[in-house]
Backbone as XML, in Angstrom:
<?xml version="1.0"?>
<chain id="A" units="angstrom">
  <residue number="1" name="MET">
    <atom name="N" x="8.357" y="-7.292" z="-13.233"/>
    <atom name="CA" x="6.953" y="-6.932" z="-13.086"/>
    <atom name="C" x="6.864" y="-5.657" z="-12.259"/>
  </residue>
  <residue number="2" name="LEU">
    <atom name="N" x="6.187" y="-4.664" z="-12.782"/>
    <atom name="CA" x="6.055" y="-3.387" z="-12.091"/>
    <atom name="C" x="4.711" y="-3.224" z="-11.405"/>
  </residue>
  <residue number="3" name="VAL">
    <atom name="N" x="3.723" y="-3.996" z="-11.818"/>
    <atom name="CA" x="2.378" y="-3.868" z="-11.268"/>
    <atom name="C" x="2.055" y="-5.103" z="-10.451"/>
  </residue>
  <residue number="4" name="ARG">
    <atom name="N" x="1.408" y="-4.890" z="-9.347"/>
    <atom name="CA" x="0.940" y="-6.002" z="-8.522"/>
    <atom name="C" x="-0.556" y="-5.843" z="-8.360"/>
  </residue>
  <residue number="5" name="TRP">
    <atom name="N" x="-1.325" y="-6.709" z="-8.983"/>
    <atom name="CA" x="-2.765" y="-6.704" z="-8.771"/>
    <atom name="C" x="-3.008" y="-7.635" z="-7.614"/>
  </residue>
  <residue number="6" name="LEU">
    <atom name="N" x="-3.518" y="-7.116" z="-6.534"/>
    <atom name="CA" x="-3.634" y="-7.909" z="-5.324"/>
    <atom name="C" x="-4.956" y="-8.649" z="-5.252"/>
  </residue>
  <residue number="7" name="THR">
    <atom name="N" x="-6.041" y="-7.928" z="-5.179"/>
    <atom name="CA" x="-7.338" y="-8.577" z="-5.078"/>
    <atom name="C" x="-8.404" y="-7.667" z="-5.645"/>
  </residue>
  <residue number="8" name="SER">
    <atom name="N" x="-9.514" y="-8.257" z="-5.954"/>
    <atom name="CA" x="-10.702" y="-7.467" z="-6.280"/>
    <atom name="C" x="-11.746" y="-7.814" z="-5.230"/>
  </residue>
  <residue number="9" name="SER">
    <atom name="N" x="-11.364" y="-7.621" z="-3.995"/>
    <atom name="CA" x="-12.160" y="-8.035" z="-2.844"/>
    <atom name="C" x="-13.420" y="-7.208" z="-2.657"/>
  </residue>
  <residue number="10" name="ARG">
    <atom name="N" x="-14.380" y="-7.839" z="-1.999"/>
    <atom name="CA" x="-15.573" y="-7.117" z="-1.530"/>
    <atom name="C" x="-15.353" y="-6.609" z="-0.119"/>
  </residue>
  <residue number="11" name="GLN">
    <atom name="N" x="-14.484" y="-7.289" z="0.608"/>
    <atom name="CA" x="-14.087" y="-6.840" z="1.942"/>
    <atom name="C" x="-12.678" y="-7.329" z="2.192"/>
  </residue>
  <residue number="12" name="GLU">
    <atom name="N" x="-11.944" y="-6.575" z="3.010"/>
    <atom name="CA" x="-10.547" y="-6.903" z="3.220"/>
    <atom name="C" x="-10.085" y="-6.273" z="4.525"/>
  </residue>
  <residue number="13" name="PRO">
    <atom name="N" x="-9.521" y="-7.059" z="5.422"/>
    <atom name="CA" x="-8.889" y="-6.456" z="6.598"/>
    <atom name="C" x="-7.582" y="-5.800" z="6.154"/>
  </residue>
  <residue number="14" name="VAL">
    <atom name="N" x="-6.794" y="-5.306" z="7.065"/>
    <atom name="CA" x="-5.500" y="-4.744" z="6.700"/>
    <atom name="C" x="-4.690" y="-5.839" z="6.014"/>
  </residue>
  <residue number="15" name="SER">
    <atom name="N" x="-4.244" y="-5.555" z="4.829"/>
    <atom name="CA" x="-3.593" y="-6.566" z="4.006"/>
    <atom name="C" x="-2.083" y="-6.475" z="4.087"/>
  </residue>
  <residue number="16" name="ILE">
    <atom name="N" x="-1.452" y="-7.542" z="4.561"/>
    <atom name="CA" x="0.006" y="-7.601" z="4.565"/>
    <atom name="C" x="0.533" y="-7.677" z="3.139"/>
  </residue>
  <residue number="17" name="GLU">
    <atom name="N" x="-0.263" y="-8.249" z="2.231"/>
    <atom name="CA" x="0.157" y="-8.327" z="0.829"/>
    <atom name="C" x="0.379" y="-6.944" z="0.235"/>
  </residue>
  <residue number="18" name="ILE">
    <atom name="N" x="-0.473" y="-6.013" z="0.577"/>
    <atom name="CA" x="-0.325" y="-4.660" z="0.037"/>
    <atom name="C" x="0.964" y="-4.034" z="0.560"/>
  </residue>
  <residue number="19" name="THR">
    <atom name="N" x="1.215" y="-4.147" z="1.848"/>
    <atom name="CA" x="2.437" y="-3.550" z="2.394"/>
    <atom name="C" x="3.683" y="-4.240" z="1.844"/>
  </residue>
  <residue number="20" name="GLU">
    <atom name="N" x="3.614" y="-5.537" z="1.593"/>
    <atom name="CA" x="4.749" y="-6.240" z="0.989"/>
    <atom name="C" x="4.989" y="-5.757" z="-0.443"/>
  </residue>
  <residue number="21" name="ALA">
    <atom name="N" x="3.923" y="-5.573" z="-1.201"/>
    <atom name="CA" x="4.060" y="-5.057" z="-2.565"/>
    <atom name="C" x="4.643" y="-3.646" z="-2.537"/>
  </residue>
  <residue number="22" name="MET">
    <atom name="N" x="4.175" y="-2.827" z="-1.604"/>
    <atom name="CA" x="4.688" y="-1.475" z="-1.477"/>
    <atom name="C" x="6.175" y="-1.499" z="-1.146"/>
  </residue>
  <residue number="23" name="ALA">
    <atom name="N" x="6.565" y="-2.345" z="-0.196"/>
    <atom name="CA" x="7.968" y="-2.444" z="0.197"/>
    <atom name="C" x="8.846" y="-2.893" z="-0.959"/>
  </residue>
  <residue number="24" name="ALA">
    <atom name="N" x="8.291" y="-3.672" z="-1.860"/>
    <atom name="CA" x="9.027" y="-4.143" z="-3.032"/>
    <atom name="C" x="9.048" y="-3.103" z="-4.150"/>
  </residue>
  <residue number="25" name="GLY">
    <atom name="N" x="8.385" y="-1.970" z="-3.947"/>
    <atom name="CA" x="8.368" y="-0.919" z="-4.955"/>
    <atom name="C" x="7.433" y="-1.202" z="-6.106"/>
  </residue>
  <residue number="26" name="LEU">
    <atom name="N" x="6.358" y="-1.945" z="-5.829"/>
    <atom name="CA" x="5.391" y="-2.285" z="-6.869"/>
    <atom name="C" x="4.160" y="-1.405" z="-6.752"/>
  </residue>
  <residue number="27" name="ALA">
    <atom name="N" x="3.675" y="-0.919" z="-7.880"/>
    <atom name="CA" x="2.410" y="-0.196" z="-7.902"/>
    <atom name="C" x="1.299" y="-1.212" z="-7.727"/>
  </residue>
  <residue number="28" name="SER">
    <atom name="N" x="0.303" y="-0.882" z="-6.933"/>
    <atom name="CA" x="-0.794" y="-1.803" z="-6.656"/>
    <atom name="C" x="-2.109" y="-1.245" z="-7.162"/>
  </residue>
  <residue number="29" name="VAL">
    <atom name="N" x="-2.962" y="-2.140" z="-7.599"/>
    <atom name="CA" x="-4.345" y="-1.801" z="-7.926"/>
    <atom name="C" x="-5.194" y="-2.577" z="-6.935"/>
  </residue>
  <residue number="30" name="VAL">
    <atom name="N" x="-5.962" y="-1.845" z="-6.125"/>
    <atom name="CA" x="-6.752" y="-2.470" z="-5.066"/>
    <atom name="C" x="-8.186" y="-1.967" z="-5.122"/>
  </residue>
  <residue number="31" name="THR">
    <atom name="N" x="-9.085" y="-2.746" z="-4.544"/>
    <atom name="CA" x="-10.467" y="-2.300" z="-4.449"/>
    <atom name="C" x="-10.635" y="-1.440" z="-3.202"/>
  </residue>
  <residue number="32" name="ASP">
    <atom name="N" x="-11.590" y="-0.534" z="-3.249"/>
    <atom name="CA" x="-11.840" y="0.410" z="-2.159"/>
    <atom name="C" x="-12.684" y="-0.258" z="-1.075"/>
  </residue>
  <residue number="33" name="VAL">
    <atom name="N" x="-12.059" y="-1.171" z="-0.367"/>
    <atom name="CA" x="-12.708" y="-1.881" z="0.738"/>
    <atom name="C" x="-11.742" y="-1.953" z="1.912"/>
  </residue>
  <residue number="34" name="GLY">
    <atom name="N" x="-12.285" y="-2.145" z="3.097"/>
    <atom name="CA" x="-11.449" y="-2.309" z="4.288"/>
    <atom name="C" x="-10.462" y="-1.174" z="4.458"/>
  </residue>
  <residue number="35" name="GLU">
    <atom name="N" x="-9.240" y="-1.545" z="4.750"/>
    <atom name="CA" x="-8.182" y="-0.568" z="5.002"/>
    <atom name="C" x="-7.353" y="-0.246" z="3.768"/>
  </residue>
  <residue number="36" name="ASN">
    <atom name="N" x="-7.739" y="-0.772" z="2.611"/>
    <atom name="CA" x="-6.946" y="-0.580" z="1.396"/>
    <atom name="C" x="-6.669" y="0.893" z="1.098"/>
  </residue>
  <residue number="37" name="ALA">
    <atom name="N" x="-7.692" y="1.737" z="1.242"/>
    <atom name="CA" x="-7.518" y="3.156" z="0.932"/>
    <atom name="C" x="-6.644" y="3.871" z="1.960"/>
  </residue>
  <residue number="38" name="HIS">
    <atom name="N" x="-6.418" y="3.256" z="3.117"/>
    <atom name="CA" x="-5.494" y="3.840" z="4.091"/>
    <atom name="C" x="-4.052" y="3.492" z="3.733"/>
  </residue>
  <residue number="39" name="LEU">
    <atom name="N" x="-3.874" y="2.424" z="2.984"/>
    <atom name="CA" x="-2.529" y="2.014" z="2.574"/>
    <atom name="C" x="-2.131" y="2.612" z="1.232"/>
  </residue>
  <residue number="40" name="ILE">
    <atom name="N" x="-3.040" y="2.572" z="0.285"/>
    <atom name="CA" x="-2.764" y="3.071" z="-1.063"/>
    <atom name="C" x="-3.418" y="4.433" z="-1.229"/>
  </residue>
  <residue number="41" name="GLU">
    <atom name="N" x="-2.638" y="5.398" z="-1.685"/>
    <atom name="CA" x="-3.193" y="6.704" z="-2.025"/>
    <atom name="C" x="-3.389" y="6.735" z="-3.535"/>
  </residue>
  <residue number="42" name="ASN">
    <atom name="N" x="-4.636" y="6.853" z="-3.941"/>
    <atom name="CA" x="-4.982" y="6.768" z="-5.356"/>
    <atom name="C" x="-4.204" y="7.788" z="-6.183"/>
  </residue>
  <residue number="43" name="GLY">
    <atom name="N" x="-3.503" y="7.275" z="-7.198"/>
    <atom name="CA" x="-2.739" y="8.135" z="-8.082"/>
    <atom name="C" x="-1.383" y="8.542" z="-7.550"/>
  </residue>
  <residue number="44" name="VAL">
    <atom name="N" x="-1.065" y="8.155" z="-6.314"/>
    <atom name="CA" x="0.222" y="8.514" z="-5.712"/>
    <atom name="C" x="1.058" y="7.261" z="-5.444"/>
  </residue>
  <residue number="45" name="THR">
    <atom name="N" x="0.456" y="6.246" z="-4.838"/>
    <atom name="CA" x="1.174" y="5.003" z="-4.541"/>
    <atom name="C" x="0.548" y="3.800" z="-5.238"/>
  </residue>
  <residue number="46" name="GLY">
    <atom name="N" x="-0.494" y="4.022" z="-5.992"/>
    <atom name="CA" x="-1.184" y="2.949" z="-6.704"/>
    <atom name="C" x="-2.523" y="3.450" z="-7.200"/>
  </residue>
  <residue number="47" name="ARG">
    <atom name="N" x="-3.391" y="2.519" z="-7.500"/>
    <atom name="CA" x="-4.738" y="2.862" z="-7.980"/>
    <atom name="C" x="-5.768" y="2.161" z="-7.103"/>
  </residue>
  <residue number="48" name="ILE">
    <atom name="N" x="-6.851" y="2.868" z="-6.820"/>
    <atom name="CA" x="-7.964" y="2.317" z="-6.059"/>
    <atom name="C" x="-9.178" y="2.304" z="-6.980"/>
  </residue>
  <residue number="49" name="VAL">
    <atom name="N" x="-9.854" y="1.160" z="-7.032"/>
    <atom name="CA" x="-11.043" y="1.025" z="-7.882"/>
    <atom name="C" x="-12.221" y="0.582" z="-7.021"/>
  </residue>
  <residue number="50" name="PRO">
    <atom name="N" x="-13.440" y="0.879" z="-7.458"/>
    <atom name="CA" x="-14.615" y="0.442" z="-6.697"/>
    <atom name="C" x="-14.713" y="-1.089" z="-6.679"/>
  </residue>
  <residue number="51" name="PRO">
    <atom name="N" x="-15.259" y="-1.637" z="-5.604"/>
    <atom name="CA" x="-15.468" y="-3.085" z="-5.582"/>
    <atom name="C" x="-16.530" y="-3.489" z="-6.602"/>
  </residue>
  <residue number="52" name="GLU">
    <atom name="N" x="-16.423" y="-4.704" z="-7.069"/>
    <atom name="CA" x="-17.385" y="-5.273" z="-8.015"/>
    <atom name="C" x="-17.519" y="-4.448" z="-9.296"/>
  </residue>
  <residue number="53" name="ASP">
    <atom name="N" x="-16.403" y="-3.887" z="-9.751"/>
    <atom name="CA" x="-16.383" y="-3.113" z="-10.990"/>
    <atom name="C" x="-15.233" y="-3.617" z="-11.858"/>
  </residue>
  <residue number="54" name="PRO">
    <atom name="N" x="-15.457" y="-4.723" z="-12.565"/>
    <atom name="CA" x="-14.368" y="-5.309" z="-13.348"/>
    <atom name="C" x="-13.827" y="-4.372" z="-14.431"/>
  </residue>
  <residue number="55" name="GLN">
    <atom name="N" x="-14.663" y="-3.512" z="-14.975"/>
    <atom name="CA" x="-14.177" y="-2.582" z="-15.998"/>
    <atom name="C" x="-13.199" y="-1.582" z="-15.399"/>
  </residue>
  <residue number="56" name="ALA">
    <atom name="N" x="-13.503" y="-1.057" z="-14.210"/>
    <atom name="CA" x="-12.595" y="-0.117" z="-13.553"/>
    <atom name="C" x="-11.275" y="-0.806" z="-13.205"/>
  </residue>
  <residue number="57" name="LEU">
    <atom name="N" x="-11.362" y="-2.056" z="-12.768"/>
    <atom name="CA" x="-10.162" y="-2.825" z="-12.454"/>
    <atom name="C" x="-9.308" y="-3.011" z="-13.709"/>
  </residue>
  <residue number="58" name="ALA">
    <atom name="N" x="-9.940" y="-3.414" z="-14.798"/>
    <atom name="CA" x="-9.216" y="-3.616" z="-16.062"/>
    <atom name="C" x="-8.613" y="-2.305" z="-16.561"/>
  </residue>
  <residue number="59" name="ASP">
    <atom name="N" x="-9.362" y="-1.217" z="-16.455"/>
    <atom name="CA" x="-8.865" y="0.081" z="-16.912"/>
    <atom name="C" x="-7.648" y="0.526" z="-16.105"/>
  </residue>
  <residue number="60" name="ALA">
    <atom name="N" x="-7.695" y="0.342" z="-14.780"/>
    <atom name="CA" x="-6.579" y="0.743" z="-13.924"/>
    <atom name="C" x="-5.338" y="-0.087" z="-14.229"/>
  </residue>
  <residue number="61" name="LEU">
    <atom name="N" x="-5.517" y="-1.381" z="-14.386"/>
    <atom name="CA" x="-4.381" y="-2.244" z="-14.728"/>
    <atom name="C" x="-3.800" y="-1.870" z="-16.096"/>
  </residue>
  <residue number="62" name="ARG">
    <atom name="N" x="-4.657" y="-1.674" z="-17.067"/>
    <atom name="CA" x="-4.217" y="-1.316" z="-18.414"/>
    <atom name="C" x="-3.434" y="-0.002" z="-18.389"/>
  </residue>
  <residue number="63" name="ALA">
    <atom name="N" x="-3.948" y="0.978" z="-17.645"/>
    <atom name="CA" x="-3.282" y="2.281" z="-17.588"/>
    <atom name="C" x="-1.867" y="2.161" z="-17.033"/>
  </residue>
  <residue number="64" name="LEU">
    <atom name="N" x="-1.681" y="1.323" z="-16.035"/>
    <atom name="CA" x="-0.348" y="1.157" z="-15.466"/>
    <atom name="C" x="0.560" y="0.333" z="-16.373"/>
  </residue>
  <residue number="65" name="ILE">
    <atom name="N" x="0.022" y="-0.699" z="-16.949"/>
    <atom name="CA" x="0.823" y="-1.545" z="-17.836"/>
    <atom name="C" x="1.283" y="-0.765" z="-19.060"/>
  </residue>
  <residue number="66" name="GLN">
    <atom name="N" x="0.436" y="0.123" z="-19.553"/>
    <atom name="CA" x="0.775" y="0.897" z="-20.745"/>
    <atom name="C" x="1.664" y="2.102" z="-20.445"/>
  </residue>
  <residue number="67" name="ASN">
    <atom name="N" x="1.873" y="2.404" z="-19.175"/>
    <atom name="CA" x="2.697" y="3.551" z="-18.805"/>
    <atom name="C" x="3.729" y="3.118" z="-17.761"/>
  </residue>
  <residue number="68" name="PRO">
    <atom name="N" x="4.807" y="2.456" z="-18.193"/>
    <atom name="CA" x="5.801" y="1.951" z="-17.247"/>
    <atom name="C" x="6.427" y="3.028" z="-16.365"/>
  </residue>
  <residue number="69" name="SER">
    <atom name="N" x="6.605" y="4.240" z="-16.886"/>
    <atom name="CA" x="7.214" y="5.285" z="-16.060"/>
    <atom name="C" x="6.280" y="5.689" z="-14.914"/>
  </residue>
  <residue number="70" name="LEU">
    <atom name="N" x="4.985" y="5.777" z="-15.177"/>
    <atom name="CA" x="4.021" y="6.055" z="-14.113"/>
    <atom name="C" x="4.010" y="4.910" z="-13.109"/>
  </residue>
  <residue number="71" name="CYS">
    <atom name="N" x="3.998" y="3.706" z="-13.616"/>
    <atom name="CA" x="3.986" y="2.526" z="-12.763"/>
    <atom name="C" x="5.210" y="2.533" z="-11.842"/>
  </residue>
  <residue number="72" name="HIS">
    <atom name="N" x="6.359" y="2.839" z="-12.397"/>
    <atom name="CA" x="7.592" y="2.903" z="-11.605"/>
    <atom name="C" x="7.509" y="4.001" z="-10.549"/>
  </residue>
  <residue number="73" name="ALA">
    <atom name="N" x="7.006" y="5.172" z="-10.940"/>
    <atom name="CA" x="6.891" y="6.297" z="-10.003"/>
    <atom name="C" x="5.954" y="5.957" z="-8.846"/>
  </residue>
  <residue number="74" name="LEU">
    <atom name="N" x="4.815" y="5.328" z="-9.136"/>
    <atom name="CA" x="3.880" y="4.931" z="-8.074"/>
    <atom name="C" x="4.532" y="3.909" z="-7.151"/>
  </residue>
  <residue number="75" name="GLY">
    <atom name="N" x="5.239" y="2.954" z="-7.735"/>
    <atom name="CA" x="5.910" y="1.933" z="-6.928"/>
    <atom name="C" x="6.986" y="2.515" z="-6.034"/>
  </residue>
  <residue number="76" name="GLU">
    <atom name="N" x="7.755" y="3.455" z="-6.563"/>
    <atom name="CA" x="8.804" y="4.086" z="-5.746"/>
    <atom name="C" x="8.207" y="4.890" z="-4.601"/>
  </residue>
  <residue number="77" name="GLU">
    <atom name="N" x="7.137" y="5.613" z="-4.868"/>
    <atom name="CA" x="6.478" y="6.375" z="-3.797"/>
    <atom name="C" x="5.907" y="5.419" z="-2.740"/>
  </residue>
  <residue number="78" name="ALA">
    <atom name="N" x="5.357" y="4.305" z="-3.189"/>
    <atom name="CA" x="4.831" y="3.303" z="-2.249"/>
    <atom name="C" x="5.947" y="2.764" z="-1.363"/>
  </residue>
  <residue number="79" name="ARG">
    <atom name="N" x="7.096" y="2.478" z="-1.964"/>
    <atom name="CA" x="8.242" y="1.963" z="-1.203"/>
    <atom name="C" x="8.690" y="2.981" z="-0.149"/>
  </residue>
  <residue number="80" name="LYS">
    <atom name="N" x="8.757" y="4.255" z="-0.524"/>
    <atom name="CA" x="9.155" y="5.304" z="0.418"/>
    <atom name="C" x="8.182" y="5.392" z="1.592"/>
  </residue>
  <residue number="81" name="ARG">
    <atom name="N" x="6.906" y="5.282" z="1.298"/>
    <atom name="CA" x="5.902" y="5.379" z="2.362"/>
    <atom name="C" x="6.022" y="4.233" z="3.355"/>
  </residue>
  <residue number="82" name="VAL">
    <atom name="N" x="6.232" y="3.018" z="2.844"/>
    <atom name="CA" x="6.360" y="1.866" z="3.735"/>
    <atom name="C" x="7.602" y="2.003" z="4.603"/>
  </residue>
  <residue number="83" name="GLN">
    <atom name="N" x="8.675" y="2.505" z="4.047"/>
    <atom name="CA" x="9.903" y="2.663" z="4.813"/>
    <atom name="C" x="9.724" y="3.644" z="5.970"/>
  </residue>
  <residue number="84" name="GLN">
    <atom name="N" x="8.832" y="4.611" z="5.808"/>
    <atom name="CA" x="8.566" y="5.561" z="6.886"/>
    <atom name="C" x="7.935" y="4.876" z="8.089"/>
  </residue>
  <residue number="85" name="TYR">
    <atom name="N" x="7.270" y="3.755" z="7.852"/>
    <atom name="CA" x="6.564" y="3.058" z="8.919"/>
    <atom name="C" x="7.103" y="1.650" z="9.108"/>
  </residue>
  <residue number="86" name="GLY">
    <atom name="N" x="8.393" y="1.483" z="8.902"/>
    <atom name="CA" x="9.012" y="0.174" z="8.957"/>
    <atom name="C" x="9.239" y="-0.340" z="10.370"/>
  </residue>
  <residue number="87" name="VAL">
    <atom name="N" x="9.914" y="-1.458" z="10.444"/>
    <atom name="CA" x="10.181" y="-2.141" z="11.706"/>
    <atom name="C" x="11.003" y="-1.262" z="12.631"/>
  </residue>
  <residue number="88" name="GLU">
    <atom name="N" x="11.987" y="-0.550" z="12.091"/>
    <atom name="CA" x="12.831" y="0.290" z="12.933"/>
    <atom name="C" x="12.003" y="1.323" z="13.690"/>
  </residue>
  <residue number="89" name="ARG">
    <atom name="N" x="11.074" y="1.934" z="12.994"/>
    <atom name="CA" x="10.226" y="2.939" z="13.647"/>
    <atom name="C" x="9.331" y="2.283" z="14.700"/>
  </residue>
  <residue number="90" name="MET">
    <atom name="N" x="8.785" y="1.113" z="14.392"/>
    <atom name="CA" x="7.935" y="0.419" z="15.348"/>
    <atom name="C" x="8.726" y="0.068" z="16.608"/>
  </residue>
  <residue number="91" name="VAL">
    <atom name="N" x="9.935" y="-0.438" z="16.448"/>
    <atom name="CA" x="10.760" y="-0.802" z="17.596"/>
    <atom name="C" x="11.101" y="0.438" z="18.409"/>
  </residue>
  <residue number="92" name="ALA">
    <atom name="N" x="11.472" y="1.508" z="17.759"/>
    <atom name="CA" x="11.812" y="2.739" z="18.465"/>
    <atom name="C" x="10.631" y="3.271" z="19.259"/>
  </residue>
  <residue number="93" name="ARG">
    <atom name="N" x="9.454" y="3.223" z="18.673"/>
    <atom name="CA" x="8.267" y="3.716" z="19.382"/>
    <atom name="C" x="7.892" y="2.791" z="20.537"/>
  </residue>
  <residue number="94" name="THR">
    <atom name="N" x="8.069" y="1.501" z="20.358"/>
    <atom name="CA" x="7.789" y="0.555" z="21.440"/>
    <atom name="C" x="8.743" y="0.788" z="22.603"/>
  </residue>
  <residue number="95" name="LEU">
    <atom name="N" x="10.020" y="0.953" z="22.308"/>
    <atom name="CA" x="10.998" y="1.238" z="23.359"/>
    <atom name="C" x="10.674" y="2.539" z="24.076"/>
  </residue>
  <residue number="96" name="GLN">
    <atom name="N" x="10.213" y="3.519" z="23.332"/>
    <atom name="CA" x="9.836" y="4.800" z="23.923"/>
    <atom name="C" x="8.691" y="4.622" z="24.927"/>
  </residue>
  <residue number="97" name="VAL">
    <atom name="N" x="7.714" y="3.806" z="24.589"/>
    <atom name="CA" x="6.600" y="3.538" z="25.493"/>
    <atom name="C" x="7.106" y="2.842" z="26.752"/>
  </residue>
  <residue number="98" name="TYR">
    <atom name="N" x="7.975" y="1.850" z="26.594"/>
    <atom name="CA" x="8.528" y="1.132" z="27.751"/>
    <atom name="C" x="9.311" y="2.088" z="28.651"/>
  </residue>
  <residue number="99" name="GLU">
    <atom name="N" x="10.116" y="2.949" z="28.057"/>
    <atom name="CA" x="10.887" y="3.896" z="28.846"/>
    <atom name="C" x="9.983" y="4.848" z="29.616"/>
  </residue>
  <residue number="100" name="GLN">
    <atom name="N" x="8.923" y="5.298" z="28.991"/>
    <atom name="CA" x="7.981" y="6.171" z="29.681"/>
    <atom name="C" x="7.319" y="5.458" z="30.844"/>
  </residue>
  <residue number="101" name="MET">
    <atom name="N" x="6.978" y="4.197" z="30.642"/>
    <atom name="CA" x="6.359" y="3.435" z="31.720"/>
    <atom name="C" x="7.327" y="3.206" z="32.869"/>
  </residue>
  <residue number="102" name="LEU">
    <atom name="N" x="8.607" y="2.943" z="32.562"/>
    <atom name="CA" x="9.604" y="2.735" z="33.607"/>
    <atom name="C" x="9.834" y="4.009" z="34.410"/>
  </residue>
  <residue number="103" name="HIS">
    <atom name="N" x="9.843" y="5.150" z="33.757"/>
    <atom name="CA" x="10.063" y="6.418" z="34.466"/>
    <atom name="C" x="8.880" y="6.813" z="35.334"/>
  </residue>
  <residue number="104" name="LYS">
    <atom name="N" x="7.701" y="6.333" z="35.022"/>
    <atom name="CA" x="6.520" y="6.642" z="35.843"/>
    <atom name="C" x="6.540" y="5.868" z="37.158"/>
  </residue>
  <residue number="105" name="HIS">
    <atom name="N" x="7.217" y="4.716" z="37.164"/>
    <atom name="CA" x="7.219" y="3.881" z="38.365"/>
    <atom name="C" x="8.521" y="4.059" z="39.051"/>
  </residue>
</chain>
């Protein structure tokens, strides 16, 4: 499966499902609510559709399903983006903050 349709939400906090799909290299189709547009870049890492627009949702899914190479490219770009902000980077930045605090005291 190359496409991950996550939700057609009216509202959504930061979704761990989206980041998990991205990490798995899956193209996502998400509604433009909450933080979704901060995670998915339309046409680069997936597709963003308006909320409460089933036709736009169906069209976006159809476009990806009918174009496996595009779907793969979006998924790979999504995977690369998530890796830039992975656990290793979070740990390194946290340690950096602790070191700065220790040097101040």
